[in-house]
N, C-alpha and C positions, 0 to 999 in steps of 0.2 A: 788295196787301198782305194782304188777307183770304185770297186764294187760296193765297199762299205759306204763311201760318200754318196753314191747314187741311191743306195737303199735309204740312207738317212734323208736325202732330199725328197724321195718319194713319200716317206712317212710324214715329213713336215707338210708336204702338199695336201695330204689327206686330213691333217689336224683341224683346219678351220671348218671343213665340212662335218667332221665328227663332232666338234664342239657345238656347231649350230644345232645339231640334233639333241644335245644334252639340255636338261632342264634343271632348275634349282630344286633342291630337296624339298618335296612338298610338306614335310614335317619340320622344316627349319633345321636348327642345330640339335634337335632331340635325338637321342639314341634309343632305338627300339630293340627289345629283346624277345626271344621266344621263351615264355615262362610256363612250365607245365610239370607234369608228373615226373618227367625224366630229369629235372633239375630242382625238385622240391619247390617249384614256382618262384625260384630266385632269379634275379637279374644278373646272370653270370656272363663274364666277359666273353667266354667262348661261344655264347649263344646270342651275341649282339649282331644285328644286321648292319651291313655296310652299304651306304648309298653310292651308286655308281651310275652316273649319267641320266638314267631314266627310271631306275627301280632300286629297291633295297634287296640285298642278297645275303644269304647265310648258308654256309656249308654245315650240314648236320649228319652225324653218324648215329643212327638209331635203328631199332628193330621192333617190329610189331605195331600194334595200335597205340597211338599216343594222343593224349588230350592236352591242350595248351591254349593260352591266349597270347596275343602280341601286345606288349605294353612297355612303357618307360619304367625307370626305377621307382617312381612315385605312384604307380598305378593311376596316373592323372586321367580323369574321365575323357579328356580330349585326345589322349594318346593311348587309350586302352581299347583293344579290338577283340571282341568275342565272336562267336559264330552266328551267322544268320540262318534262315531256313534252308538256304542252298549250301551251307557249309563254308561260306566266304566271310572274311573278316569285316566287321562293321562296328562302329563306335556304340551302337545301340544294342549290340548282341550281348545277351546275358549268359548264353551258354558257352561251352568250350568249343574251340576248333578241334576237329578230329581228322587224323590222317594215318595211313598205314605206311610203315617204313621197312626197308629191307637192306640196310647197310648205309652206304654213303650217298648223300643227296645234296642238291642245291635247291634252296627255297628262294623264290622270287616274289617279292611283294611290290605290286605296282598300283598307282593311283590314276584313275581316269580324271578328265577335266572337271567332272561334277563331284569329285571327292570320293567316289566309291572305290573300294579296294578289291584287288584280286590276288589270291595267293596260289602260286603254282609250285608243285613239287616234281622235280625231275632228276635225272642222273647228275652226278657231280660234274659241274663245268666251270665253276667260278674260281678265279684266282684272287684271293684277298690281297689288299695292299699290305706289304710287309711293314712292320714298325720300323721307324727310323732309329738305328742303333746309336747308343751313346759311346763316343770314343774318348771322352774327356777322362784322362787317367786319374786326375785329382778327385773328380766326382765319383768315379768307380771305386776309388780307394776309401771312401767314407764308410765308417762302420758304427753300428749301434745294435744292441741286442737287449730287448726288454727283459729277458730271463737270466741275464748275467749281472751280478752285483757290480761287476767292473764297469758296467754301462748305466745301470739304474739300481738304486738302492733306497729303501728296501724293496723286496720283491712283492708283486701281486697287490691284491686289494688291501687297503689300509684304512684305519679310522681317521675321521676328520681331525685336523691339526697336525698331521704327519708332514715332516719335512722330507723332501725327496731330492736326491742328487742325480743329475743326468750328465752323461759323458758321451761325446762323439769323438772318435779318433779318425785320423786321416793323414794323408801325405802333405805336410806343410813344407814350404809356403804355398804350394799349389792350392790347397784348401784355405781360402782367405778369411771367410767369416762363416759363423754358424749361429742361427737364432732358434731358440726353443719356442715353439708356438703352442700355447695351451688354450683349449676351447671347452665350453660346456655343452654336452649333448642334450638335445631334446628329442625324445622318441615317444610317440603317442599312438594309441590304437594298436592294430595288428601290423605295426611298422609302416602305416600309411604316411605318417609325417615323421621325417627325420631331418634334423638340422643341427648346426653348431653355431654358438655365439662366442665371440672373442672374450677371453679372460685375461691373457697376458702374452706379450712378446718379449722374451728375455734374451738380450745379447749375451751369448756364451763367452766366457773368458778363455783366452788362449793360454794353454799351459803345456809347453813342449809340443808334442804331436797331437794334443787333445784339446777339445773345447769343453768347458764345464759350466754348469748352471745349477742353481738351487731354487726350488719352489715349495712353498708351504700351501697345502690344500686345506683351506680353512672350513669349507662347507661340504656337506654331503652331496653326492651326485655322481653321475658317470661323465667323465671328462675324456676329451680327445687330445692327443698331443702328437706332434711331428716336428721335423727340423727343416728349416729353410737354410740351405747352404749355398755359398757363392764361391766360384772359382774364377780364374782368368777368362774362362770360356762361357760362363753363364750362371744362371741361378737354377737350383734343383730342389726337389722335395725328397728328403730322406724319410721314408714312411713305412707303413705296414706292408706286408706282402700281399700277393693276389690270391691266397688260398680261399676257396669257397667254404663257408661254414654252413652246415646243414640248416635249412629253414631260415637262415639269418640274412638279412638284407645287406649288412655291411660285410665287406670282404676283409680277409686278413686274419691269420691265426696268431699273430704277434711273434715274438722271437727276433731273429735276425732281420734287419731292415733291408728294404730295396730302394733303389735310386731311380728317379724319373725326372725328366724336365718339369719345371714348375708349370702346371697347367693354367690355361687362361680361365677356366671354370674351376673355382676352388672346391666345388662339391666333388670334384674328381680325386681330390687328395684322400688317400686311405689313412685315416687316423689310427694310431694305437689307442686302445681304451684303458682308462684308469678308473677303477671303482673306489670311491671314498664313502665309507659307511659310517653310521653313527657309532661313537665310541662304546656305547653300552649295548650294542647289538648282540642279543643272546638267542640261541636256538635251543629247544629242549634237549637236555643232555642225553635222553634216551634215543634220540633220532638216529644217531650214527650206528646204533646197534640193531636197527630194524631190518627184518626181511619181510617184505610185503607179500600177502596173497591178495590178488586183485580180482574181484568177482563182479560179473554182470549177473545180478541175482536171479533174473527170470530164467537163466539158462544153467544154473549151477546144480540145484537139487530140489526136487519136489518133496517137501516133508509133510504137507497137509493138502491132500487132494480136494478137501471140501471147499477150499477158497479158490480153486482154479477158475480162471475166466472161461465161460462157456457161452456160445451163441444162443440168444433167446432166453437167457436166464433171468433177466430183469434186474440184476444187481448192478452196482456201479462198475464193477470189473468186467461185466458182460457186454458193455457197450464201448465202442470207440467213436467218440464225437457223436455223429448222428446215425450210426449204423452198428451192426453186430461186430464183435471181434471174430477172429479166426482161431480155431483150436487145432493143434497138431494131434493126430491120432496116436502117435507113438513118440516116446521121449527122444529117440535117436534119429528122427527125421532131420533133413536139412531145413534151415530157416527158409521161409518163403521170400521170394523176390518177385515183385510184380513184373508183368510183361516178359517173363522168361519161359512161359509155357508150363509152369510147375503146378498149375491148377488153382493158384491163389487169386484173390481179387486184385483190384487196381490200387489198393492203398498200401503204403509202406508202414512198417512198425506197428501193425495191428494183429500180428500172429503171436500166439502164446503157447508155451510148453508147461508152465505151472510152477516154475522155481519160486522159492519163497524163503522167509526168515527161518521157518521151522526146519527147512532143509539145511540151512547154514548151521543152525544149532546142532542138528544131528551129526554134522560132519566136522565139528570143531576139533575132535580128536585127530581126524585125518589131517586137517590143516596144521595142527601142532606137530604131528609126526613128520610132516614135510619139512619142518624147520622154520616155518613162518611164525612171526610174533606180532604181526599187525595185519589187520584185515581192512582193505580198502574196498568200499562198496560204491558202485555207481548208484544213482539216486534210488531211494526206496520210498519216497513220499508219494502221496496219491497223485496219479496222473493217468491219462487214458492210454498212452503208448506203452510198448514193452521196454523202452529205454528210460522213461520217466524224467527226461529233461524238460518236459512240458508240464511243469508243476501245476496241479489243481488244488493242492492244500499242503503248504509247507509244514504244517504241524500235525499231520496225520499220516501214519504209515499206509501205503496203498493196501486196500482190502485184499488184493490178490497176493500180497506178501505177508499179511497178518495184521497185527494190531500194534499200537504204541507199547503195550505191555510186552509184546514179543521182542521189540527192539531193546527194551530195558533188560529183558531176559538174555538176549544175545550178548549184550555188553557184559552182563554179570557173569555168564558162563564163560565167555572169552577171557575175562579177567582172571578167573580161576586157573586158566591154562597159560597165563602170562601173555595173552594176546590183547592188543588194543584195537579198537574199532574206529575207523575214520570214514564218516559219511561224506557224501558229495551232493552238491546242488548248484544251480545257477541262480545268481542274484542279478542276472542281466536280462532275463526274459522269463515269462510264465507260459502256460498253455492257453490257447484260444478257448479250450474247453475247461474252464475253471471258474469258480465263483468270482474271481478277481476280474475276469473279462467276460465270460458267459456268452460267447458267440452263438452257441447252439441251444441256449435256453435249457440246459440240463440242470441248472441250479436255480434257486429262488431269485426273483428279480432283485437287482442291485449291483450287477456287474457293470463294468465301465462300457461294455459293448453288448448289452443284452440283445440277443436275437439278431445281431448284425447292425444294431443302431446305437449311436453314441448316446450314453446316458450321463449327462453332466451332473446329475444329482447323486451318482454313485459315490460311496466312500472311497472307491479306488480310482476315481476319474483322474486325479492328478498323477497317478502312477504312469500314465501313458500320454504321448503326444499325438493328438488327433488333427487331421486335416479336414476341417468342417466344410471347405469349399469343394471337396471331391464328392461325386455322387456314387461311384462304385465303392461298395463296402471294403473291397480288398485294398483300395488305395487310400482309405481313410486312416490307416495306422501303419506303423513301421513294423514289419516282421524282421526278426534278427537275420541278417544276411539275406533278406528277401523271403524268408520262410514264413508264410502267413499263419502256420500252426503255432508259431512262437512269437507272440507280440512282445516287442522290445520295451523294457521298462525305462522310465525316465529316472535315471539313477540320482538325479539332483533333487527329486521330489522329497521334501522333508517327511511326509507321512510314510513314504516307502522306506526311507532310511530308518525311521523309528521302528517299523515292523521288522526290518531286516536285522538290525543290530542295536539300536538305541534303547528300545524298551526293555524293561526287566525280563519280560517273557518273550523277547524277540526270537525270531527263528534261530539265530546263532546261539543264544543262551539256552533256548528250550531243549535242544538236543545235547548240548554240553552237560546240562543238568541231569540228563537221563542216561549218561554213560559214555557219550562220544569223547574220544581222546583228542579231537581236533577236527579240522575241516579241509577238504579238497574243494577248491572253487573253480567252477567251470568258466570257460572263455574269459579269463581274467583280463586280457588286453582290451576288451570291449567296455570295461568298467573304469570310470575315472580314478586316477591315482589317489585323489583326496578321499574318495569313498573307501578305498582299501586302507588308507591310513587311519581313518576313524574306526573302521571295522576291526582292525588289528588291536587298537587301543581298547575297544570294548571287549573283545574276545579275551585278551590277556588279563584284563581286570577280573573277568569272570573265572578264568582258569589259566593261571600263569604258565603251566607246562603244556598247554594245548599246542599242537603242531598245526601250522598253516601251510598248505600246499597249493600252489597256483597251477592252473593249466596254461602253460605257455609252451610254444614249440621252438622258439628262437632263443638267442642269447638273452638270458633273463636277468642280466646284471642290475637293471633299474629296479627290480623287485627285491633286491637284497641289500638295501641301504639301511636296514634296521627298522623301517617304518611300515612295511607292507607284509612280506611273506618270509617264511623260514626255508621253504623248499619249492621245487617245481617238478613237474613231470618232465624228465630229461630226454626229450626227443632227439637232441643232438647226440647224446650217448647212444640211443637206440639205433639211429641210422649209421653212425660211425662203426659200431660193433657189428651190426648185421652185415654191412658191406665188407668189413674185414673178414668175418667168418665165411662170407661167400667167396672170398678170394681176392678182394681188392687190397691195395697197398697198406701195410702197417704204418707207413709214414703218414698217409692220409688220415688214418684213424688217430694217430698220435697228435697230429696238428689240431684236429677238432677238440680232442680231449684236453690238450695242453692249454688251449684258449680258456677253457672253463677253469682249469686249475689256477690260471693267472688272473682271470677276470672276477671270479666269485670269491667272496670272503670264505676263509677256511671252514667256519662253522656251518655255512650254507652248503659248501661243496661236499662236506661229509654227510649231509642229510638229503642229498638229491635222490629223487625217486627214479632209479636207474632201470629203464624199461627195455624189454625186447619185443613184446607184443602188446597191443592195446585193442579196445573195442572200436577205435577210430581208424586203425591201419591194419593192413593184412598181417596175419600171424607170421611168426618167425619161420616156421616150416614152409609157408608159402613163399616167403622171400628167398628161401634156399631151393626153390623149384621142386617141391615135394612130388609133383606129378611126374616129373622126369625120372627121379631116382630118390625114392623115399629113404632108403637106408643111408645114402650119402647126405641127404638133407638132415637127418637126425644126428649124424656125426658133426655136421657143421653147427647144429643147435647145441650139442654138448660143448663145443669149443666156445660158443658165445656165452653160454651159462658159466663155464669156467672163468672166463674173463670177468663177467658180471659179478661173480661171487668173490673175486680176489681184488676188486677195484674199490676205491673209496666211494661212499654213498650207500644208499639203501637198495639192495637188489629187489626187484619186483617181478613176481611170477604171476603171469596172467593165467587164470584158471584153465586147466586142461593142457597147457603147454607141457607140463611135466609128464603127461601120459600120451603125448603125440598128437594132440588135436591141431589140425591145420585149418586152412581157410583163407580166402582172399578178402577183398573189400567187403564192407558192410552189405548184406547181413551175415555173410559166411564166416566172418571172424567172430561171430557171436553164437556159434553152435553150442548145443548142450554138452555138458561134461559126460563122457561115455561110461557111466557107472555100469559095472558088470551085471548088477541085479536089475538093470533096465535094458539089458540086451547089448550093452556096449562092450568094447574090447580095449580097455586101457593098456598101454605099453608098460608093463611092470618093470622091465629092465631099464627103460628110460627113467621111470619114477625112482628107481634105486639110485641111479646116477645123480639125479637132482638132490636126493636126500644126502648122498655122500658129500656133495659140494656145499650144501647149506651147513652141514655139520662141520666141514672144514672151516667155514667162515666163523661159526660160533666158537670153535675150539681155539682159534688163533686171534686173540684180541688185536694183534698188529694189523690184521687185514681190515679191521673196523676203525681202529684208532690211530694207526700209523700215519705219519706224514709222508706224502708222496713226493719223490724227487723227480727231476727231469729224467726222461728215458735214458737208460744206459746204452740202449741199442735199438735202432729202428731201421728196417730195410723193407723190401717188397713183401716179405713174409713173416719176419720174426720181430717181436717187440719184447724188450726186457725192461722191467720196471723195478724200482727199489722203494721199499717202505721202511720207516724207522719209527719205533715207539720206545723211547728211552734207550735202553741197551739192547733191545730186541730188534732184529732185522728180518725182513722177508724180501726175497727176490722172486718175482713172478715172470715167467716167460711163456710165450705162446707162439705157435707156428701154424699158419693157415694154409700151408702148402700141402699138396697131395703126396709130397715126398719128404723124407727126413731132411732136416737142415741143421748145420753146425755153425755156431757163431762163437766168437771170443769177445768177452767184454772186460773192460777195466773196472774193477770194483771200487766203491767208495773207500776212502782212507781207513775208516773204522772197521772195514771188513777185509782189508787187504791182507792182514796177518792171520785171519781165521784159519785154523788147521783144516776145518771141513765145514760144509753146510749140509744140514739134514734135509732129506726129501720128505715134505709134510704128507705126501700121499703114499709113503711106505717104501719107496725105492731106495737104492743104495745112496750113501752120502757122496757128495761132490767135493773135490779138493782143489782149491785155488793154487795157482803157481805164479810166483813173482807178481802178485797183485792182480792177476787176471784169472778169469774163469772161462773155460771152454765148455760149451753146452751143446749137446746133440739132442734135438727135439724130434720126436716121431711125427708123422703126418697128422695134421689136424689135432694137435695135442698141446698140453700145457704142463708147466712145472711150478711148484711152490717150494722154494728153498729157504730155510730159516736158520738163524743163529741167535 
C-alpha cells in the first residue's frame, strides 16, 4: 500500500511539468484521417489520427508502397494535406503522400510554429486512448433492426407517400423515452458536400416494452433517421453501425442498431438511410436480363488496318494534340507507360494498337457465344487519346475506329444476335484538342480557346468558365480534377444543354436514333442533378426503353429516385466480391451488398452493372495476386464470377477477363485481347467456365428475376443466399476458404418441407432434414440449388 501511494504521488508530481509541455491541438476539434488506396480514400474510424500532447498519432498496419492524403471527412481545403516535393504533408500539395510499410507502424504528424507539417513513420509505439465503455443496462438493451419488419415496415426503398412504422424495444422502465429523428440528406459532387436538414422529431409512444411511431414520407429524396433515447443515466443515439462501405463516405451497412452516447457534434451521428423514390419510377424491363460485355475498343480487335493510327501519316488519327501518336509494332505488346523505361515518349494515352468497330463487328458471334447480350463501349467518338474521354466531336465516330455508318452497322448486326449496344461519353468535359476548345489550332478558328487564347466570339465560349485576369494559359480555365487536357464544361450553359440533350439532333438523340440502346454517363457526380433530370426526360421522350447508367463509385441512392438514372457501375459490388474471393470475410461482403438491397429501389437493384474488372481499376486477376500464383488467382476469379452470375443485377464481363487477361493500374488494365491469330494465348479452359456460368444464369430465370432475401448464413468463409420467383426457389452458396466447409442453415418456411433440392450444376440432389439443410462446399467453390 505504501509503495502504491508513493508511486501515485510521484506521478502526480510529474503531471504539471508534463502538461506544461503539451500544446492545444493545432487543428482544433477537427479529426484528421489517413485516406488512400488502402481504404478506398474513405474517412475510416480505424484510420483517424488521435491528438496527444504535441502531435497527432495513428497506428497503421500496412504492407508495401502506399499512396494517401491526410484530410478531414469533408476534404476541406484547410484540412487536406497532399505531398510536397520533399514528400511531406502540405495544404498546397496536389500530389499524394507516398510511404513504404512493412507491418505495424506508428505515424506521427506534428506541426511547427510556422504551421508546416512533418510526418514520420516508425515502429508501433503509440497506445491509443481506449473508448469509454457504456455500462447503462437500459441503453445497452435498446434494440432496432432496419431489416426486420418487427422494427420497420415496409422494408427498403419505397415510393413517395408511403407510411412507415418504426419500433424500438428495450428494458422498461429503465428506457424512459425514445424520439424518432428524421432528416433529409443533401449530397453533392463526389461526396464533397454532405449534410442533413431536420424534417421531424417524433415522440414515440410507449407500448409495453416498446416505443412506436409512424411517419409518412411525402416527398422523394434520401432521408436519414435515428433514435434519441433517454434513460435514468443519460441520453444516447440508437443509430447505424460502424461498417465501412466501399468508396462511400457515410459509414454503416444498416440492419441491427448500435448505441453510443449522444455526441456534442451531431455530424457524428450515423444515420440510417431511407430512399423515397417517385411512384412511377420504371427501369427498362430488359435490364435485369442483361449480361454485359464491356469493351475498351482500341484494345479489343483490329478489323480494319487501313484506319490504324500511324506516326507521320497526316490524318486526324495520326496526331495526338501537337505531336505524332505512338504505334505498337505487334498486337500483344504491353501498353506503354511513360517514365518506366519501356521506350515510349513522355505522353500518356497516345499509344495505339488499332482496335476498331470493324473488329467488334467481326467478333459479335464470339461475344454472343460467351453469353453476353449487351455491349458496353467506352467512348468511340472522335478524340485524340486512346481512351476517347477527351471528346473532339460528339457526333462523329473516331476515324481510327471507323465511320458513323460503321456504328449503325454494329448496332444492326448486334441486334440480329440479340445484343444491345450501350455507348459511353462525358457531358462534363471535352478535349483541349477539339473544335469546341481548339487549344492546339488543329481545327478551323472558332474554338473557345483558339491556340491558347480566349475567344469570346466563339459559339462555344459560354460552354466554359474562363479567368480573364490570369496570364498563364493553363490557369485561364478549369481542367476536370485539374487535368488540363480535359477542359471542364459549364453544365449550366443553355447552349451546352441544348447541344447535349435539348435539341432534336442533340448528342443524346443523335446516337439513340442510330441504334444505341441507352447511355452510360461518365463522372456523373460532377454534373448537377438538375442537368441529369432534364437529360433523363429528354432521353426517355426519345426512346422510352433506353437504359441510363451512371458512373458512380459510392452508394448511388440519390440517383435512383426516378428522375435521373436507371442503373450505375456497381463498384461497391466489385470491391466486396473481389475481397471476398481473395479470402476476406463473407460477413463483410454481405454487409456491403445488404446495404444496396435495402437502399436501392428493387427495379434499380436488379439492373445494376455488377463489375469485377474495369478500365479504371486493376483487373480481377491482379487483385488476386496473379504474379504470385496464377493458377490460384484463376480459381479465385472463377469463384467471383460464380457469385456475379448468381446474384441480382447485370453481370459485366470486362473484355479479356474470360481468357485470363490480367494487369494492374492504367494502362496495364487496358491490354489487348490475346487473340490466337495475333499471337496470343487465350485460356480456353477459363473461357469454357465463363460460358458455363453465363448459361446457368440464362437457363434459370430465378437468378435474374428472383427476389433476394436476407442471407440465410454468413460467416468468415461461407455465404448462403435465397432467391424466390413465384413458386421457384434458388439457394446459392459460396465458400472462399482453401478448405472444404460444412454449414447448416434453416430454410425459409416455403422450402422447409421440400423433399429435395436439385443441383443446377449437375451434382446429386440435396435433402433437407427437419427444416434445415446441411451443406458441404469444396474449397473456392459454389452451389446453386433449386426447387
